[in-house]
N, C-alpha and C positions, 0 to 999 in steps of 0.2 A: 504493500499500500504506500501512497505517495500523497504529500501535501505540500504546500508552501503557505507561509506566514509572512507578515511584514514586521517591522520594527516594533510595534505596538502589540504583537501577538494575535493579529488578527488573521483568521484563515482567508486565503486569498483564492485557493483553488485546490482541489483534491481528485484524485482519480476514482474510476469505479471500484477497484479493490478496497480503497479505505471506505467508501460508502457502504459497501457491504460488511467489511469487518466491523464498522461501528454501529450499524444498524439505522443510520440517518438516511434521510433524504439529502440530495446536494444541496438544495436552498436552505436546509436547516443549520447547516454547518458553515457555508461561505458567508464570511461577514461576522462571525462569532468569535469570540475568543477561543485560542486553542485549549485553555484551561478546561473547556468543556469536555474534552476527550482525555484529560490527564487523570491519571488515577493517584490514590494515596495522597500525601501532602503536597504533591507536586503541583496541583492545580492552584493552590494557593499562592505558591512561590514562584510560578511560572515567569510572571511579568518582571520580577525582580531579578531572575536569572539573565533575561534579556537586557535589562537595564546595566546590570553589572558587567556584561560582556561589552556592550557598547561605550560604557565609560572606560573600562579598563583594558579592553583587548584581550584580557586573559580568558583562554578556552577551558572550559571544563568538560564540554560534551562536544563542541564542533570539531568534526573531522574525526570523531572516534564512535565506536558502538558501544551502547550501554543498554543494560536490562532495566525497564522501568515498568511501572503498572500503568495500565490505560483503562479507560472507562467506556462502556457501550451505552447506547441510548437508554436501555433498561436499567442502568446503574450498575451491572456486572462489571467487576474489575477482572483484568486478565493481564499476564505477563508479555510484554513485547520488547524485542531488540529494536533500539530506536538509533538512527544515525541522522546526524545533522549536517548539511552543508551550507555554508555562506555563499551567497550570490550578490555581487556589486552590481548596482543597477546604473543606467546611463546617467541620471542625475546625482550621482555619488551617494545615493541611498544604498540600502541594504535589504534582502530578503533573505529568508532561511527555507531550504528544502528540507523535509523530513522524510525519512525512509523507514517504513514499519515492517517488522516480521513478526507475526502472531507465534508466540512461543507455548501457547496452551497445550498443545499436544505433546510437546517435549517434557512438560511438567508433570503429566498425568502418571 
């Protein structure tokens, strides 16, 4: 599954695999905060993660793979492998692409 967010953590786009994985319709996620699909305490902290990175340039997850909890529309949390890539935009801004692999079957 794949999605992109802006520097405010707003979902810009996502692919069909992400829609299926999280159980939402496309329009229920685009324009919403990415924290909507973050599990555990990551939902409350996500915007702070972005702000810290943009201020300091210190990467804690960008360019790395990490196991984190995610949350489906029905509230079910499940483990995913998350990879984040930073993409510079033409106007010197930045967006982030996230790549998600469902780890549920590996954890059973």
